[in-house]
C-alpha positions as CSV (number, residue, x, y, z in Angstrom):
1,X,27.5,29.5,-35.8
2,X,26.1,26.0,-35.2
3,X,29.5,24.8,-34.0
4,X,29.8,27.7,-31.6
5,X,26.4,26.8,-30.1
6,X,27.5,23.1,-29.9
7,X,30.6,24.1,-28.0
8,X,28.6,26.3,-25.6
9,X,26.1,23.5,-25.0
10,X,29.0,21.0,-24.3
11,X,30.6,23.5,-21.9
12,X,27.4,23.9,-19.9
13,X,27.0,20.1,-19.6
14,X,30.6,19.7,-18.6
15,X,30.3,22.4,-15.9
16,X,27.2,20.8,-14.6
17,X,28.9,17.4,-14.4
18,X,32.0,18.9,-12.9
19,X,30.0,20.2,-10.0
20,X,28.5,16.8,-9.4
21,X,31.7,14.7,-9.7
22,X,34.1,17.0,-7.9
23,X,34.1,17.7,-4.1
24,X,32.1,20.6,-2.9
25,X,31.4,22.4,0.3
26,X,28.0,20.9,0.9
27,X,27.0,21.2,4.5
28,X,25.7,18.0,6.0
29,X,26.0,14.5,4.7
30,X,22.4,13.6,4.3
31,X,19.8,13.8,1.6
32,X,18.0,17.1,1.6
33,X,15.9,19.2,-0.7
34,X,19.0,21.0,-1.8
35,X,20.6,17.7,-2.9
36,X,17.6,16.5,-4.9
37,X,17.2,19.9,-6.5
38,X,20.9,19.8,-7.5
39,X,20.5,16.3,-8.9
40,X,17.4,17.4,-10.9
41,X,19.2,20.4,-12.3
42,X,22.1,18.1,-13.4
43,X,19.6,15.8,-15.2
44,X,17.8,18.7,-16.8
45,X,21.1,20.2,-18.0
46,X,22.3,17.0,-19.5
47,X,19.0,16.1,-21.1
48,X,18.6,19.6,-22.7
49,X,22.2,19.7,-23.7
50,X,22.1,16.3,-25.6
51,X,18.7,17.1,-27.0
52,X,20.0,20.4,-28.4
53,X,23.2,18.7,-29.8
54,X,21.0,16.1,-31.6
55,X,18.9,19.0,-32.9
56,X,21.9,21.0,-34.1
57,X,23.3,17.9,-35.9
58,X,19.9,17.2,-37.5
59,X,19.7,20.9,-38.7
60,X,23.2,20.5,-40.1
61,X,21.9,17.7,-42.3
62,X,23.5,14.8,-40.4
63,X,20.9,12.1,-39.8
64,X,21.0,11.2,-36.1
65,X,17.6,9.7,-35.4
66,X,15.1,7.5,-37.1
67,X,11.5,7.5,-35.9
68,X,9.5,4.3,-36.6
69,X,12.0,3.3,-39.4
70,X,11.8,6.7,-41.2
71,X,14.0,9.8,-40.9
72,X,12.6,12.4,-38.5
73,X,10.4,14.7,-40.6
74,X,8.6,17.9,-39.9
75,X,9.5,21.4,-39.0
76,X,12.1,22.6,-36.5
77,X,9.7,22.1,-33.5
78,X,9.0,18.5,-34.6
79,X,12.8,17.9,-34.7
80,X,13.3,19.6,-31.3
81,X,10.5,17.7,-29.6
82,X,11.7,14.4,-31.0
83,X,15.3,15.0,-30.0
84,X,14.3,16.1,-26.5
85,X,12.1,13.1,-26.1
86,X,14.9,10.8,-27.3
87,X,17.4,12.5,-25.0
88,X,15.2,12.0,-22.0
89,X,14.4,8.4,-22.8
90,X,18.1,7.6,-23.3
91,X,19.3,9.5,-20.2
92,X,16.9,7.6,-18.0
93,X,17.6,4.3,-19.8
94,X,14.0,3.6,-20.8
95,X,14.6,3.1,-24.5
96,X,11.2,2.5,-26.0
97,X,12.6,1.9,-29.4
98,X,10.2,4.1,-31.3
99,X,13.1,6.6,-32.0
100,X,16.5,5.0,-32.6
101,X,19.9,6.6,-33.3
102,X,21.8,5.9,-36.5
103,X,25.4,6.7,-37.5
104,X,27.3,8.9,-35.1
105,X,24.1,9.3,-33.1
106,X,24.7,5.8,-31.7
107,X,28.0,6.9,-30.1
108,X,26.4,10.1,-28.7
109,X,23.5,8.1,-27.3
110,X,26.0,5.7,-25.6
111,X,27.7,8.6,-23.9
112,X,24.4,10.0,-22.7
113,X,23.2,6.6,-21.4
114,X,26.5,6.1,-19.6
115,X,26.1,9.5,-17.9
116,X,22.5,8.5,-17.0
117,X,24.0,5.5,-15.1
118,X,26.8,7.4,-13.4
119,X,24.9,10.5,-12.2
120,X,23.0,8.6,-9.5
121,X,26.2,6.9,-8.2
122,X,28.0,10.3,-8.0
123,X,24.9,11.7,-6.2
124,X,25.0,9.0,-3.6
125,X,28.7,9.3,-3.0
126,X,28.5,13.1,-2.8
127,X,25.5,13.0,-0.5
128,X,26.6,10.3,2.0
129,X,30.4,10.2,2.2
130,X,32.2,12.5,4.6
131,X,34.1,15.1,2.6
132,X,35.4,17.2,5.6
133,X,38.5,15.0,6.0
């Protein structure tokens, strides 16, 4: 069941990114509230998606994160809060260092941070370049 949830989460994130990176029929080539709302929803989708993937892997018993040098402890909500916090910090490239990835979590965190860098570039290209040609 956890794998089905993971696939569904990945599918939602892919569809969100697809709508950002592929041409659309946006009217106008300027920054508007609609564009910023769309950008915000992409960030929220990616942050929640990676946070939930980290949570699912932690529930499965695969250690992904270490908090202050110790494995993340506590109940489900503690794990969920820590993974969402880590996901947001990684996506926005802040990286405080209080929660760090280990094992396969390092690769997943690299992918998330790469997306955090490419989403603004795709937003600028999509907002300002003429797509009516």
